[in-house]
N, C-alpha and C positions, 0 to 999 in steps of 0.2 A: 574392183578395177577390172576384172576379167569381164564383167558384164559390159563395162563401158567400151573395152576393146572390141568385144564381139558386135555391139551395136554400131560402132564405127565402121568395121569392116562391112557390116550388113548394109550400111547406107551407101556404100560404094563411093564416098567422098574421101578426099585427103584430109589429113588432120590440119589443125591450124586455120588461119584466116588469110585473107588478101586485102588488106586495107590500102587505100591510095598512098603511095610512099612519101609524096610531098618533098622529094629530095631536090627537085629542080626549082628554082635556078641556083640554089645554094651550092649543089655539088659542082657545078660547072664554073662558078666564080673563082677568079684568082685568090690564092691564099694570101692573107695579109697578116703581118706581125704586129700585134698591139704595142704601142709604146709603153716603156717602163712606168708603172704608176708611182705617185709620190709615196706610196706606202703599200707594203704588202703584209698579209695577215696568214701565217703558215700554221694550219691546224695540226696539233700534235697527233690526232686521230684521223687519219685519212687512209687507212687500210684496214684489212681484217686482222684481228689479233690485238695485242696490248699496245697502247699509245706509246709514242716515242718519248724519251726523257731528255729535257733541255741540258745542254752542256756549255751554254752561253750565258752572259750576264747583261743586264740591262746597262747600256752605254757601251757595249763592246762593238768595235768595228768588224764587219765581216765582208769576205768576198763571194761572189757568185759561185756556187757549188761548194762552199764550206760546210762542213758538219755542224749543225746547230742543235740537234736532238738525235740521241743514240737509241737504237733499237733496244727493247726490253723483252727478253725472252726468246724462244724458238719461233714463235709466230708473231713477228713484228718487223717493222722497217725503219731505218733511219731517215732523218729528215734533213735537207740541205738548203742553204739560202739560195732563193730564186733569183737574186740580184745582189749587188754590192750595196752597203750602206751601214746603218748603226741600229743596233737592237734597241728599241724604244720601249717596249713592254712585253711582258709575259704574263698573260692572264686570260680571262674569259671574254669571248666574242660570239656573235650569233653563229651558230653551226649550220652546215647543209643538212637541215632536218626539217620535215613538215611541221613539227611542234613549235619550231622557232626557238628552241632551248640553246643555251650557250655552251661552248666547249673551249678547252685550253688552246691557246695559240701564241706563237711568237710573232711579235710585229716588228718589222723592219722599216725604218725611214730610208729610203733609197737616195742615193747620191747622184744617180743619173749616168754613172760612168759604166755600170754594168760590167764591172771588171771580174774576170774569171780567176780562180785559183790556178796554180800550176797543175794542170792535168797530167795523167799518167798513160799516154797512148801506148799501144803496142805494135811493134813492128810486124810481127806476124801472129795475129790473134788465133789463127786456126791451128797453130802449133801448141796452144795452151792445153793443159790437162782439163778434163772434165771438172775436177774439183776447183781449180783456179777460176774458170769461167764462172762457176756458181758463186764463188767467193766475191768476184768482182760485181757481179749482179746484186748480191746482197749489200755490199759496201755502197752502191750507187742507190740504194733505196727503190729499186725497180719493183713495181707491183703489177698486177694484171690490169690493163687499161681498157679492158671491154666492159668494165662495170663492177666486176667482183673484187678487185683490188686485193687479191690474196698475194703475199710476198712471193715473187717469181723464183727466187732462189730455192725456196721450200719445195716448189713444184718440180724444178729441175733436178734436185736431189732426190726426190720421191720417184720420179721417173727412172733414175738410174738404179735405186734400190729395188724397184718393182720389176726390173727387166722388162720395160715396155718396148715394143717393136715399132710402133707408129706414132709419130707426133703430128697432131692435127692443128693447123693454123687457121683460126676463125676470121675469115674476111667477109662473112655473109652481111653483117650490119643489117639486120632484119628490120630494126626499129624504124618507123616512119620518121621523116624530118631529117634525121641524122646521116651525115656523109663525111664525117671526118677520117673514118678508115679508107673509104673510097678515095679520097684525096691523097692520103698517104700511099696507097698503092699506086696511084697515078703518078705521083711527083717524086717519090723517095723509094722507088722500087728496089734499086740495087742495095740500099741500106737494109731494107726489109729481108731481102734474100740472104744478106750476110748474117743477120740476126737469126734466121732460121737455121743456117748452117752451124752457128755457134751452139744452138739449142739442141741440134742433133748430136753434136759432140757431147754436150753436157748430159743429156739424158741417156745416151747410148742407143737411142732409136736409129733403125736402119733406113727408114724412110719417112718423108714428110708429105702430107696432103693439105693443099691450101683450098679450103671450101670458100667460093665467092657466088653470091646470087647472080642469076643470069640477067638481072636488070642493071649490071654494072659492065657492060661489054668492054669499055676503055680500060677498066682495072684489070679485067681478065686478060685482054691482050697484052698490057704492060707486064704483068707477072709472068705470063707464059714466055714473053720475049726475054726477061731477065733470068728466068730458070732454064732456058733452053740448053745450056751447058752443064746442068746438074741433074743427072738421071735419078738422083735419089729424091727430088723435090717434084711433086706433081700438082699442077692447078687444075682444079675440079670445078666445073660450073654447076651450081646446085639450084633447084627451082627457088624463084622468089616467092617465098611464103613465110608467114610469121608463125611461131618462132623458130625460124631455121637456125638462127644464131645461139639457141640453147645448146649447151654442151651434148646433152643426151641425144637431141635430135640430129645435130650434125655428126655425131659419132655413128649412128645408125645409117645416116645418108652416105657416109664416105666410106665406112668399113662393113656395114652390115651386122656390127655387133651391138647387143643391147645390154646396157649397164644395169644390173639389178638395183631395185629401190634402196637397198641397204648397203650398197657397194660404191666405190669410187671408180672413175674412168680408168685409173692405173690397175685395177684389178682385172680388167679385160684386156690389158696390154696397150693401152692408149693414154695420152695425155694431150691436153688442149691448151693453147695459148692464143691470144689475140695478135692481129698484125701489128697493133700499136706497141704491144709488148715487145714483139720481135724488133721493131725499130728502136725502142729504148734500150734493149740488150745490146744491140750493135753499137749505140752511142756509148754505153757504159764500158763495153769490154775493148772496143776498137780505140775510142778516143779518150776513154777514162772520165766521161762526163756523167755525173749523177742526174737523176731525173729532177729537173727544176722547171720544166714547161711542158706544155702538150698542145696538140692540135685539138681544137674543139669546134662544134658546130653551133652557129647562132641562127635560128630559123623561126617560123611562125608568121602568121599574117600581120601581126602587130610589130614586127621587126622591120626597122627602116632599111637595113641592109643585110639581108640574109647571106650567110656565106661561112667559110671556115677560116678560123683565125688562131694564130700561134700566140698562146697566152702564158705568161709566167704564172706559176703557182702563187696563190695568195692574193691574186687580183680580184677586186670586188666585181660582182656582176654589174652593178651599176656603172662602173667605169668602162666595162666592155661595151655596155649598151650605149653610153655617152659617145664613146669614140666612133662607133658605127652610125652615129647620126640620131640616137634616141629611139623612140618609138612611133608608131602610127596609131594615134589614139591611146587610149589606156588599155593595157592588157587584161583580159578577163582571167587568165591563168598564167601563172610563172612556173615553169617546170625545169627541173635540173635532170638531164637524161632525155630518154624518149618518152612519147606520150603514152605507151603502153606499160612500161615499167619503171619510168622515172618517178621522181618525187616531187610533189607540189610545194613550192617554196612560199612563205608569207611575205617577203619582200625582197628587194635587190641588194641589200647590205650584207651580203653572204660571199665569201671568198671561193675561188675556183680551187678545187682539190685534185689529187691525182686521178680520182675516178670521174671527173666532170668530162663526160663524153659530148655534152651539148646543153645548151640553154634554149628553151623555147618560150617565146612570147606569143601566146594564143589569143585570138580576138573571141568575141562572144560566140560566133558561129562554130569555131573550132572547138571551144570549150564545151559547148552545149550540154550543160548540167541541167538535168531535169529530174522530177520526182519519179521514182520507180512505180510500176503497176504490178498488180499480182502475177505470179507465175503462171503461165498457161500450159506449162508442161509439153512444150513443142519438141524439146529434146535438142535444140540447136547447139547448146553448150556442150552436150555429150559428144555430137559429131565434131565440134571444133577442138576439143580438148586434145593437145598433142601427147598426154600422157595417158589417154584412155580411161579417165575418171568419170565420176557422175557428179558434176558440180551441183545440180539441183538438188540431189539427195543430200549431199554434204551440207550444203547451205540449210536445208530443212532441219538437219540434226543440230547444227550449230545455233540456229534460232531458238531451239528448244534446250539449249545447254547440254546437249548429249555429245560432248567433245569426243568420249571414247569411241562412239558409234561412228563419228566423222572420221576419226583415225583408222577404224576398221575398213572404211570405204576408200582409204587411200589418201587422207589429207596430208600427210607428211611427204607424199609424192608429188604434191602440187608444186609447180615452179613459179606461180604467181605471175604467169606470163600476160593474163587480161584477155586471153581469146574468148572465154566463157562470157564475160561481161561485154565484150565488144559485139558479139552476135546476139545477145540476148535483146528480143523484141520488147520485152517489159522494162528494159534499162535497170535491171537489178544489179546492185553492186556487189557481184559475187566474190570479186577478189578481196573486197574490204572485209567480207565474212572469214575468208580463209586466213588472211593476215592476222585479223584479230583473234581467231581461234589459235593459230600457232603462237601468237604472243601470249595468250592466256595459258597455253600448255606449257610454254617456257617459264612463265611465271610460277606455275604449279610445280614444275620441276625444279626450280630454283628454291621455292619455299620447301619442298621436300628435302632438298639437299641441306638447307639451312636447319630444318628439324631434325634431320639425321645427324648433322654435325652437332647440334645443340644436345641431342640425345646421347650422343657419343661422348661428348665432353661431360655430361652429367654423370654418365656411367663411369668414365674414368676418374671423375672427382670422387665419387662414391667408393670406387676401388681403392683410390689413393687414401682416402680417410680410413677405410677399413684396414689398409695395409699399415697406415701409421699407428693406428690403435692397437694392432696386433704386434707391431714391432715394439710399441710402448710397453705392452704387456710382457713380451718376451724380455725386453730390456730390464724391466722391473724385476722379472723373476730371476734373471742372471744376477742382478745386483744382490737380490735377497739370498741367493745361492752363494755368491761371493762373500757377502758379510757373514753368513752361517759358517762357511768354511774357514774364513779368518778368525771367527770366534772359537771355532773347534781347534784351530791350529793355535791360538793364543791359550786356550784352556789346556791344550796338551803340552804346550811349552811350559805353562806354569806349573802343571803336574810334575813335570820332568825336573823343573828346578827345585820344587818342593822335595821330591824324592832324593835328589842329589844332596840337599842340605841336610836331610835325615841321616843319609848314608855317611856324610862327613862327620856329624856329630857322634854317631855311633863309634866311628873309627877313632875320634879323639878320646 
């Protein structure tokens, strides 16, 4: 890793890459709300941590915002009905995953009324305690909407326990094609600022810095106007460079602090939240509304009407595409998220989840899949890597199954941003190597844990058997001793009785 950083500095070039952003005209199109579909499919696992646990039954009527699945454990989030209707199924459906595997979901046949539960708005949300804000955020099922989907209340509490001083709001949205965060900052500015103020209270941070890439001047102007009366919130224009939206890069850009590889942002006094998360927190705390919909981008050359759409969770992608006029020809690639870090989907019969920032319908030119050529060792991937790694060397180790060597070169520091693969003139799928290697290492770790657990159970069983055998021997020895004592006592009593009889005879 140190060699990579040295070479990057020696090159005199900035880290990262500068792909065409492809954000227009979608970013400038008017936001539209998707009609309520006839059916929604709400995945139980659409956040980091344990999936939520159903608390409704098939046939049960529910209202919009009603709790339908409870959080399980510390790292989890509850799930709420995204519209009113009747629970028609609880079972497996196609999950948002490249494999096309299924996952558990609650299906609601909608009634078209979209009737809310009685919400619990707060007259003065800024008078709430830090703990109460975090509790309301947890109850609303708010997770990180920048893509990480980590339960937001956990991060709020972590920030308070870690005594952070700076709250960073990620508005960079560096992924090409995506513009939902930009639209939020342009259209719902005051709500975002209110959410930031609530996060400052809940985390205990003294200041907030909002990082927005300089290719979004309208969003920067709107956010600066909305924060003009709040000295504790600063809006900072950052260079439009991918992956500026990565937490570690944004922290360095806005604070000059570098988060060590084996540490968290909170360890250097910083915590990061997305602008979409700030908006969701404002809705949850001020209006009492749980997270049941989100703004997301539809884009790509194969999309008939690129733009940003307000979509209730559980809506199938096929219904979103149909509402917007279908496609321009057959898409060559379907992507959930951005083109750099998003996931390729096998089909459109997949529901929108909390982390769905966008859906891309890419044509053949945009997809541009081709066979890789041999590495020419040009070093482009080294110059582009924002983490200062040596992608070509790590990939070579992985190809030879030398995963430990790849780890020594910094594999675990890789954020899978895709910069290395994007600049590679040989079109080598470097990120795939790294994702595969991390998955293999995770499998090995899980196998080791299972083996350790099995070994521990076997050892405990052996110790139990030995203890039981020892206790049986000790019990047998005690019973033998007790029988011997009883026999001795009986013999002594018998002897005493005989002696007494003789004495009485002699007396007579």
